[in-house]
C-alpha positions as CSV (number, residue, x, y, z in Angstrom):
1,M,0.2,0.0,0.2
2,N,1.4,3.4,-0.8
3,K,0.5,6.9,1.0
4,I,-2.5,7.8,-1.1
5,E,-4.3,4.3,-0.8
6,F,-4.0,4.4,2.9
7,E,-5.4,7.8,3.3
8,K,-7.9,6.8,1.2
9,A,-8.7,3.5,3.0
10,L,-8.5,5.3,6.2
11,N,-11.7,7.2,5.8
12,L,-13.9,4.4,4.2
13,T,-17.1,3.7,6.0
14,Q,-16.8,0.0,6.3
15,N,-12.8,0.7,7.8
16,A,-14.8,2.8,11.0
17,K,-15.8,0.0,12.9
18,L,-11.6,-0.4,13.1
19,W,-10.8,2.3,14.0
20,V,-13.4,2.8,16.8
21,D,-12.7,-0.8,18.1
22,L,-8.9,0.1,18.1
23,Y,-9.0,3.5,20.2
24,G,-12.5,4.2,21.6
25,E,-15.1,6.7,19.4
26,N,-13.3,9.4,21.6
27,I,-10.1,9.3,19.9
28,V,-10.2,8.2,16.9
29,E,-9.4,10.9,14.1
30,K,-6.7,11.9,17.0
31,N,-5.1,8.9,16.0
32,K,-5.8,8.3,12.6
33,Q,-4.0,11.5,12.5
34,R,-1.1,9.7,13.7
35,Y,-1.1,7.4,10.9
36,V,-0.5,10.0,8.7
37,T,1.6,11.6,10.4
38,A,4.0,8.4,10.8
39,I,3.7,7.6,6.8
40,E,5.3,11.1,5.9
41,K,8.1,10.5,8.4
42,F,8.3,7.3,7.1
43,T,8.8,7.9,2.9
44,K,10.4,11.4,4.1
45,R,13.7,8.8,6.2
46,F,13.9,5.9,4.0
47,H,12.2,7.0,0.5
48,H,9.8,4.1,-0.4
49,E,6.7,5.1,-1.9
50,D,5.3,1.3,-0.7
51,F,4.8,0.0,2.7
52,E,2.6,-2.2,5.4
53,V,1.4,-0.6,8.9
54,F,1.5,-2.4,12.1
55,S,0.3,-1.7,15.5
56,A,0.9,-4.0,19.0
57,P,-0.9,-2.1,22.3
58,G,0.1,-1.6,26.0
59,R,-1.8,-3.7,27.9
60,V,-4.1,-3.6,31.5
61,E,-3.6,-6.2,34.0
62,I,-6.7,-7.1,35.9
63,G,-5.4,-10.1,38.0
64,G,-2.3,-11.9,38.5
65,N,0.3,-9.8,39.8
66,H,3.2,-11.3,39.9
67,T,2.5,-15.0,38.7
68,D,3.4,-15.2,35.3
69,H,6.8,-15.9,35.9
70,N,6.1,-19.2,38.5
71,G,3.3,-20.8,36.2
72,G,0.5,-19.0,37.1
73,K,-2.4,-17.9,36.4
74,I,-3.9,-13.9,35.0
75,L,-6.9,-12.1,33.8
76,A,-5.1,-9.3,31.3
77,G,-6.1,-7.2,28.2
78,S,-5.1,-4.7,25.8
79,I,-5.9,-1.4,25.3
80,N,-6.4,1.5,23.2
81,L,-2.3,2.9,23.6
82,D,-0.6,1.7,21.1
83,C,3.3,1.1,19.4
84,I,2.8,1.5,15.3
85,G,5.6,0.6,13.1
86,I,5.0,1.2,9.0
87,A,7.8,-1.1,7.9
88,T,8.8,-2.2,4.2
89,K,11.0,-5.1,3.6
90,T,14.3,-4.8,1.6
91,K,17.2,-7.5,0.0
92,Q,19.9,-5.9,2.8
93,N,21.1,-7.8,5.5
94,Y,20.3,-4.4,8.0
95,V,17.3,-3.6,10.1
96,S,17.3,-0.1,10.0
97,I,14.9,1.6,12.7
98,V,13.5,5.2,13.3
99,S,11.9,5.0,16.7
100,E,10.8,8.8,17.4
101,N,9.8,8.1,21.4
102,Y,13.4,7.6,21.6
103,Q,14.9,9.5,19.5
104,L,17.4,6.7,18.0
105,D,17.6,6.1,14.0
106,F,19.7,3.5,13.7
107,S,20.7,-0.1,11.6
108,I,21.5,-2.5,12.7
109,N,23.4,-6.2,10.6
110,I,21.6,-8.9,11.3
111,D,24.9,-10.8,11.2
112,D,26.0,-9.1,14.6
113,L,23.7,-9.6,17.5
114,S,26.1,-9.4,20.2
115,S,25.4,-7.2,23.5
116,E,26.4,-5.4,26.3
117,H,23.2,-5.8,28.4
118,E,22.7,-1.5,28.8
119,G,19.4,-2.3,28.5
120,S,19.2,0.2,25.8
121,T,16.4,-0.2,22.5
122,I,19.3,-1.1,20.2
123,D,19.9,-4.3,22.6
124,L,16.1,-5.2,22.5
125,L,16.5,-5.1,18.9
126,K,19.1,-7.4,18.8
127,G,17.3,-9.5,21.6
128,L,14.4,-9.9,19.2
129,L,16.4,-10.7,16.0
130,A,18.2,-13.4,18.3
131,G,15.4,-14.5,19.6
132,F,14.1,-15.2,16.0
133,K,17.3,-16.6,14.6
134,E,17.6,-19.0,17.8
135,T,14.2,-20.5,17.2
136,G,15.2,-21.2,13.6
137,K,12.9,-18.3,12.4
138,N,13.7,-16.7,8.9
139,L,14.7,-13.5,9.1
140,G,15.5,-10.4,7.0
141,G,16.0,-6.9,6.4
142,F,13.9,-4.1,7.0
143,D,13.4,-0.7,7.3
144,V,10.7,0.4,10.0
145,Y,9.3,3.7,11.7
146,V,8.3,3.4,14.6
147,T,6.1,5.3,17.0
148,S,4.1,5.0,20.8
149,N,1.6,6.2,22.9
150,V,2.6,3.5,25.1
151,L,3.6,5.3,28.4
152,S,6.8,4.4,29.3
153,A,8.4,2.2,32.0
154,A,4.6,3.1,34.1
155,G,3.4,-1.2,34.2
156,V,1.7,-0.7,30.4
157,S,4.4,-2.9,28.7
158,S,5.3,-0.1,26.5
159,S,8.5,-2.7,25.9
160,A,6.5,-5.8,25.2
161,S,4.6,-3.5,22.5
162,F,7.7,-2.8,20.5
163,E,8.7,-6.4,20.5
164,M,5.3,-7.5,19.4
165,L,5.2,-5.2,17.3
166,I,8.9,-5.9,15.5
167,C,7.7,-10.0,15.8
168,S,4.0,-9.1,13.6
169,I,6.6,-6.9,11.5
170,L,9.3,-10.5,11.3
171,D,6.7,-13.3,10.7
172,H,4.4,-10.8,8.1
173,F,7.8,-9.9,5.7
174,F,9.6,-13.3,6.1
175,N,7.3,-16.3,7.9
176,E,4.3,-15.9,6.1
177,N,1.9,-15.1,9.0
178,R,2.8,-18.9,10.4
179,L,3.8,-17.9,13.9
180,S,2.0,-18.4,16.8
181,K,1.4,-15.1,19.4
182,T,2.6,-17.6,22.1
183,E,5.9,-17.9,19.7
184,Y,6.0,-14.0,19.7
185,A,5.5,-13.6,23.3
186,M,8.1,-16.6,24.0
187,V,10.6,-14.2,21.5
188,G,9.6,-11.4,24.0
189,K,10.7,-13.0,26.9
190,Y,13.6,-14.2,25.5
191,A,15.3,-10.7,24.4
192,E,14.4,-9.9,28.1
193,N,16.1,-12.8,29.7
194,H,19.1,-12.5,27.7
195,F,19.7,-9.2,26.2
196,W,18.1,-6.6,28.8
197,N,19.4,-8.8,31.9
198,K,15.2,-8.5,33.0
199,D,14.1,-12.1,34.8
200,S,10.6,-11.5,33.4
201,G,7.7,-13.5,32.8
202,L,5.0,-13.9,30.0
203,L,2.5,-12.1,30.7
204,D,3.3,-8.4,29.0
205,Q,4.1,-10.4,25.9
206,M,1.1,-12.2,25.6
207,A,-1.8,-9.2,26.3
208,C,0.1,-7.4,24.0
209,A,-0.1,-10.1,21.5
210,V,-3.5,-11.6,21.5
211,G,-5.8,-8.7,21.8
212,G,-8.6,-8.2,24.1
213,I,-9.2,-9.7,27.7
214,I,-7.7,-12.8,27.7
215,N,-7.2,-15.8,31.2
216,I,-3.9,-16.8,30.4
217,D,-2.6,-20.6,32.7
218,F,1.4,-20.2,32.4
219,Q,1.9,-23.4,34.3
220,N,2.7,-24.9,30.8
221,E,5.0,-21.8,30.3
222,D,6.1,-23.9,26.4
223,N,2.0,-24.2,25.7
224,P,0.3,-21.1,28.0
225,A,-3.7,-22.2,27.6
226,I,-5.6,-19.2,26.8
227,K,-9.1,-18.2,27.0
228,N,-10.4,-15.3,26.0
229,I,-13.7,-13.3,28.2
230,N,-15.9,-11.6,26.3
231,F,-16.7,-8.6,28.3
232,D,-17.2,-5.0,27.9
233,F,-16.8,-2.6,31.0
234,N,-18.1,0.4,28.8
235,K,-22.2,-2.2,28.9
236,V,-21.9,-2.6,32.8
237,G,-21.3,1.3,32.9
238,Y,-17.3,1.7,34.1
239,E,-14.5,3.1,32.5
240,I,-11.0,1.7,33.0
241,I,-8.5,4.8,33.8
242,I,-4.8,4.5,34.9
243,V,-2.8,6.4,36.8
244,N,0.9,7.7,36.2
245,T,2.0,8.1,39.6
246,G,5.4,10.5,37.9
247,K,7.9,7.8,38.9
248,G,9.0,5.6,36.1
249,H,10.5,1.8,37.2
250,A,12.9,1.5,34.8
251,D,15.9,2.3,37.1
252,L,13.8,-0.9,39.4
253,S,15.1,-3.8,37.5
254,E,16.8,-5.4,40.8
255,E,13.4,-4.9,42.8
256,Y,11.7,-6.1,40.0
257,S,13.5,-9.0,39.4
258,S,13.4,-10.4,42.9
259,V,9.6,-11.4,43.0
260,P,10.5,-14.2,41.0
261,K,13.8,-14.9,42.6
262,E,12.1,-14.9,45.7
263,M,8.9,-16.9,44.4
264,K,11.8,-19.8,43.5
265,Q,13.7,-19.9,46.5
266,V,10.5,-21.5,47.9
267,A,10.1,-23.1,45.2
268,T,13.5,-24.8,45.4
269,Y,12.9,-25.5,48.6
270,F,10.8,-27.6,48.2
271,G,12.5,-29.3,45.2
272,K,10.4,-27.8,42.7
273,S,11.5,-24.9,39.8
274,V,8.2,-22.9,39.9
275,L,5.7,-22.2,42.7
276,A,3.4,-23.5,40.5
277,E,3.8,-27.2,41.4
278,L,3.0,-26.5,45.3
279,K,0.3,-25.7,47.1
280,L,-0.3,-23.0,49.4
281,E,-1.0,-25.5,51.8
282,D,2.8,-26.8,51.7
283,I,4.1,-23.7,52.7
284,I,1.7,-23.6,55.6
285,S,2.5,-26.8,56.8
286,N,6.4,-26.1,56.7
287,L,6.5,-23.0,57.6
288,K,9.0,-23.3,60.5
289,S,11.1,-25.3,58.8
290,L,11.2,-22.8,55.3
291,R,11.5,-19.8,57.6
292,N,15.1,-21.1,58.2
293,Q,16.1,-21.3,54.5
294,V,13.9,-17.9,53.0
295,S,13.2,-14.8,54.2
296,D,10.0,-14.1,55.3
297,R,9.3,-11.8,52.2
298,A,10.0,-14.4,50.0
299,I,7.3,-16.7,52.1
300,L,4.9,-13.3,51.7
301,R,5.4,-13.4,48.3
302,A,4.4,-17.1,47.8
303,I,1.8,-16.9,49.6
304,H,0.4,-14.1,47.3
305,F,0.9,-16.2,44.4
306,F,-1.5,-19.0,45.3
307,N,-3.7,-15.7,47.0
308,E,-3.7,-14.5,43.2
309,N,-4.2,-17.6,41.2
310,T,-7.7,-18.0,42.9
311,V,-8.5,-14.4,42.7
312,V,-8.4,-14.9,39.6
313,E,-10.2,-17.6,38.9
314,K,-13.2,-15.7,41.0
315,Q,-12.6,-13.4,38.9
316,I,-13.6,-14.7,35.3
317,E,-16.4,-16.9,37.7
318,S,-18.2,-13.1,38.7
319,L,-17.5,-11.8,34.9
320,E,-18.9,-14.5,33.0
321,S,-22.0,-15.0,35.4
322,G,-22.1,-12.0,35.3
323,N,-21.8,-10.5,38.9
324,F,-19.8,-7.3,38.3
325,N,-20.0,-6.3,42.1
326,E,-18.3,-9.2,43.2
327,F,-15.1,-9.2,40.4
328,L,-14.8,-5.4,41.7
329,T,-14.1,-6.8,45.1
330,L,-11.6,-9.0,43.5
331,V,-10.1,-6.3,42.3
332,S,-9.8,-4.7,45.3
333,A,-8.5,-7.9,46.9
334,S,-5.7,-8.7,44.2
335,G,-4.8,-4.7,45.2
336,N,-4.2,-5.7,49.0
337,S,-2.5,-8.3,48.1
338,S,0.0,-6.8,46.1
339,W,0.5,-4.0,49.1
340,K,0.7,-6.6,51.8
341,L,2.4,-9.7,50.5
342,L,4.1,-8.8,47.2
343,Q,5.2,-5.1,48.5
344,N,5.4,-4.1,45.5
345,C,3.8,-0.6,45.8
346,Y,7.0,1.5,46.9
347,S,10.8,0.7,46.2
348,M,13.6,-0.8,48.9
349,S,16.1,1.6,47.4
350,N,14.1,4.8,48.3
351,I,11.5,4.1,50.8
352,T,10.5,7.3,51.8
353,E,8.9,7.9,48.3
354,Q,5.8,6.1,48.1
355,V,3.3,7.9,45.1
356,I,2.0,4.7,44.5
357,P,0.5,4.2,47.7
358,I,-0.4,7.9,48.0
359,A,-2.2,7.5,44.6
360,L,-4.3,4.3,45.7
361,E,-5.6,5.8,49.2
362,L,-6.4,8.9,47.1
363,T,-8.5,6.7,45.1
364,Q,-10.2,4.8,47.7
365,Q,-10.9,8.0,49.5
366,F,-12.9,8.7,46.5
367,I,-14.2,5.2,45.6
368,S,-15.6,5.1,49.4
369,K,-17.8,8.5,48.7
370,I,-19.8,7.4,45.6
371,G,-20.2,3.4,47.3
372,K,-18.5,2.0,44.2
373,G,-15.3,1.0,42.3
374,A,-12.1,-0.6,42.4
375,T,-8.2,0.2,42.9
376,R,-4.8,-1.6,42.6
377,V,-1.2,-1.2,41.7
378,H,-1.0,-2.1,38.4
379,G,2.2,-4.2,36.4
380,G,5.1,-4.8,37.5
381,G,4.9,-1.7,41.0
382,F,7.2,-0.4,43.2
383,A,6.3,2.5,40.5
384,G,4.0,3.8,37.7
385,V,0.6,3.1,37.2
386,I,-2.5,2.3,39.3
387,M,-6.1,1.3,37.9
388,A,-9.0,2.0,38.9
389,I,-12.6,1.0,37.7
390,I,-15.1,3.7,37.9
391,P,-18.3,3.9,37.6
392,K,-18.6,6.6,34.5
393,E,-20.8,9.1,35.9
394,N,-18.3,9.5,37.8
395,T,-14.7,9.4,35.6
396,K,-14.8,13.0,35.1
397,D,-14.9,13.9,38.8
398,Y,-12.3,11.4,39.8
399,I,-10.3,12.9,36.4
400,E,-10.8,16.2,38.4
401,Y,-10.1,15.1,42.1
402,I,-6.6,13.3,41.0
403,E,-5.2,16.2,38.8
404,A,-6.3,18.8,41.7
405,N,-5.0,17.0,44.2
406,F,-2.0,14.4,42.9
407,L,-0.8,14.9,39.7
408,E,-2.0,17.4,36.4
409,N,-2.0,14.9,33.4
410,S,-1.7,12.3,35.2
411,T,-5.4,10.4,34.2
412,Y,-5.2,7.9,30.8
413,S,-9.2,6.6,30.1
414,I,-8.1,3.3,28.4
415,T,-10.3,1.0,26.7
416,I,-9.9,-2.9,25.6
417,R,-9.1,-3.1,21.8
418,P,-10.3,-6.8,20.2
419,Y,-6.3,-6.9,18.4
420,G,-3.5,-7.8,19.4
421,A,0.0,-7.1,17.3
422,V,-1.7,-7.4,13.7
423,K,-1.0,-5.6,10.3
424,I,-3.5,-2.6,10.3
425,T,-3.0,-2.8,6.6
426,G,-4.2,-6.2,6.4
427,L,-7.6,-5.6,8.3
428,M,-8.7,-1.9,6.4
429,R,-10.9,-2.5,3.1
430,A,-9.1,-0.7,0.4
431,D,-12.2,-0.9,-1.9
432,N,-13.7,1.8,-2.6
433,Y,-11.8,3.8,-5.1
C-alpha cells in the first residue's frame, strides 16, 4: 500500500468500526492523524513508496499480579494505547529503525547481534532478532519507523508492545504469518531475559500479542493455556482509568527481578522449579523449617502467588456470571495482596518515596464516597501506574479529583481493544476507490 491508497482507505465507511475498535470513539481522529504523520516521516526518511502498517497495543493487568513467571494465572487486556510501525521489506541484511519516542535512528546487521546488556532499545531489538534466529525462524532486512503512545516505564508494557510489533513485522515479511502469538511472546521474553538482563515472565508479551480480555494459565510455560473472556466494561457502565504516578520503573529492574527470584527460592526448597508445582498448604505446613532457609518476604510473596491464582479464577467466574460487584471486590483483594504480601507498592531503595500508596489511598477515598469501584497497583509495581475501575458517571469527577490533588495530566481513560499485534493494512478495506 502507498500513502495515497492508505489515506483513501483510512476514511472509508467500511473501516469506521475498525478504528473505533482499536481506539474507542473519542480519539479515533487523533489516532488516524498519528498514522498519517508517521507515514510522512517514514517516506521522508527511507524513500519507499510502498509499505505495510503494523500495530501492537499496551496492556492492562486486571488480575494476577506477578504470577506469570512462576506458572500462575492472569487476567489481562490489550488497550487503546499502542506502538505503530510503518515498514518495508528490503534486500539488505540490515534492520534500519527510526524510533520517534527515543529519538533513535540506527541500523543493525542481522549477522552481528552481540549485546552489552545495557538495557537500550538497540539491545532489545538485537534480542528479538536473536530470538528469531535461535528458534530457527526466518530473518531478513527491513526499514521501519516506530512511534508509540504507550506510557514508557510506567507499567502498561511499552517494551512488550514494541517487542510484539517487531515480531509481527518479522512474521509477516519473512515467515508467511505462520507464527503463533505464544511464539511472539517467547521471543520477547528471550530478548528481555538475555539482552536486557531482566527476569521477566510472559504476561506482558502475551497480553500485547493476543488482544481482547484474556485469561492465561502459565503452568505449561512452553504452551500456556489461553482463554478469551467476552466482557465489555462499557456495557456495565464502568471505565478503566490508569493513573501515572510520575515515577517510572526503568531503574528498578533489580527490585522487579527480586519477585520471581524469591518466589522460586521457596519452590526450590521443595525441590520444584516454580510455585505452580506446589499448593498453599505446602507453605503453611512447612513454615517453621522454610523460614530457616528463605526470607520472610519470600514466604509472603509465595503466599501472594496462591492468593492471586484464586482471585483470577473467581474474577473470571464473576465476569461470566454477571456478578460485577463481586468482580470489583476481587480487584480490590488483588490490590491488597500486592500491597501487603507482594510488597511492590514502593521501592526499598527509596522507601520514603511512596507515590503509588498515595495514589491508591486517594482513589480509595474517592471510591468510599461514591460507594462503588475498585483500585489496585498495576503491573510490575514499585513505581509507575495504578488502575482504577470507576462508574462512568463518576469518571469526570474522579479525573478532576486526582489531577487537582495529586498530579496534573496523570490520568488516562482506557478501553479494551479486540486486536493484539496486527498488520493494520491487512485489516483495512481498500476497495472503494
